[in-house]
C-alpha positions, 0 to 999 in steps of 0.5 A: 404786505407780503414782506411783512407777513414773511417776517421781513420787518426792515420796512416796519416803523420802530413803533410796530417792531417794538409793539411786536417785541413787547407782545410776542413773548408775553409769558416768556419775556425775561426782565433783562430782555424788557430792560434792553428793549427799552434802553435801546430806544433813548426817547422811550427810555426817558419817558418810561423813567419819567412816567414811572416817577409819577404818583399814578405809577409810583405812589410811594414816591421812591426815586426811580432813575433806571429801567431796572429800578422801575421794574423793581418799584412798580412791577414788570408787567406795569412797566411793559404796559407803560412802555407800550402806552408811551410808544403808542402815545408818541406815535399819536403825537407825531405831526409827520404822520397822517391824521388817520394813522395818529387817530388809529394809534390813539384808538389802540392806546385808548382800547388798551386802557379801557380793556385794562379798566374793564378787566380790573373792575370785573376781575375777569382777566389779568389787567395788564394782559387785557391792556395788551390784547385791547391795544393789539386789536388796532394793530392792523388798522395802524399798518393800513394807515401807515402803508396804504393811506389812500386805500385806507381813506377809500375804505373809510369813505365806503364805511357809511354805505356798507358795514366797516368790515365789508368796506375793508374787504371791498378795498383790501380783501380782508379786515384790519383785525384779520390783517393784524392776526395774519401779521402776528401769526407770521411773527410767531406770537404767543398762542394765548395772545394770538387767539385774542386777535381773532374776530369776535363772534358772539354766537359762539359764546351763548351756550358754551363754557367760556375759557379764559382766552374767550373771555379775554377776546371778548373784553379786548374786542368790546374795549376796541369797539368802545374806543372807536365809537367814543373817539369818533366825533361823527357819532352824536350823543343819541347815536352813542347811547344806542351804540353802547346798548348794542355793544352791551347786549352783544358782549353780555356773555363775556362781560357784564358792565353794571349801570353807571360803571361804564361812566367810571371806566371812561373817566378813569381812561380819560384820566390815564390818557391825560396823565400820559400826555402830561408826562410826554410834554408835547401837544400834537395829538389828534385833538378832536378825538381826544376831546370826544372822550370828555364829551362822552363823559359829559353826555353832550354832542361833540362838534361836527368834524371838519373836512379832511383837508382841515383835519389838523386844525380845530379852529377856522383860519383867517384869510391871511393864515390861509394865504400864508399856509398856501405860500408855504405849500407852494414853497415846498412844491417849487423846491421839489420841482427844482430837485426833480429837475436836478435829478433828471439832469444827473446832478449829484447831491453836492454844491448848489443842489445841497444848498437848494435843499437846505434853503428849502427846508430852512425857509419851509420850516421857518427854522434858524438853521438846517444841516444835512448828514450823508454817507461818505465813500470810504468812511463809516457812519453819516457825516456833516455835508453842508448847512444853512446857518450860523453853525455850519463852519463850526460843524464842518469836519467835526459833526458825524453820526455813528451808524449804531450810536445811541444818541437821538441822532442815531435813534432817528436813523435806527427808527427811519422816522423823524424826531422832534425835540422841543427843549434840547436843554432838558436835563433828561434829553442832554445825555442823549445828545452827541458831544459835538452838539453839546459843545458847539450848538446853541439851538434849543429845539430841532427836528431830525428828518430821516433820509431813507430809500426802501430799506437803506438809510441814506442820512438825515436832515436837521432843522433847528430853532433858537427858541424852545417849543413845538412847531405846528406842521399842517398835514398837507405840508407834512406830505410835501416834506415827505415827498422832498425827503423821498426825492433827496433819498433817491438821488444819493 
């Protein structure tokens, strides 16, 4: 954590960097800076323009084809909050992340929307600023679920015995809110926003005149607490009602929610989440948490959560499905063991070793093809070094990725995160595919798996399918894939 507090963000995923960049200069961010931030991320750019054309953001129906046009039509602040919403949404929808990180990201997005709705209905704060503050309340929790997942799970397991804050202090020495505050303070965030990232103490506000920042802090914290309890399937309907009463009493000096108004706020939040999800065109979200919001609106008990080991699936598996999943897990483990043996023997990433990696990835993901791109001594960028499938001979000596190119392949290397494309023929995606892919490749969906060791990018592995659509990766297999990528990266 020390490196992040010192502002050394090279290891911070692109999502966290973009959230910081969007929020650190809330009152000073120029239009061109916002436009450049969005344009530098191909996938976010496509999603912002697509969402800006929906009736919810653009009721006039004006045609929007660029970030500049989106800012002109729907407004600077709405484009900023839309961008942050889509960044959070994308990261709540990525199978390669742990369920805990995806749920933490979804809670942050939900908190932002709730804060926006509460500010708008009470006219007590600027809605777009309230969105940002509400979403940032979850920043520390996302960081912990990203970098210290085992300790994070330990704190979550302790929470029922202690209070949540005491559990986190027991494990980490500080709470997620305190971590988020320290990280943002070290990054020179706007003082107005920084104040809203502090812990909330209701006793401070009982007999004092509230400043705008105090009210904003209260709204943001209320929204975040509300998001967490609303999305938690372990909270029964009866306990949920009692918790809402406690929250309303705790925050009554900063925000008064009239009877019946909270249900409208939840409905509008649910509507906005569903609209954002529909615009994303993907379906790997934390389904149990998302469904909980609807249960709260309908005032029924959510079904009890399954054990953590089966958290990815909302339905029970048949014996055949369980055996198939176990076989795939053994396949990845065997591949990792062979690769570690090759590494201990000093074998290089070429010939039989590369063939084994590509075969392991292709069969493990049940893909039609797999390729690998690596740095080559004396050459710039990342070059095609081998493949398993029909396009390998065609791509040899043709396919390469520039170190700073703006294609989806370049974006994978820049983010140091995996990217999944479910429809490569989508007109919004095609402009962001490299020419060698468009001219030679007939695969309609693919995943890009970034290879990096510490802060150094080593290359990427491609797995592709002729058919379009999503690929379901259970969390256990996702962790095995990450282990294999780590071994490959260390060998290069």
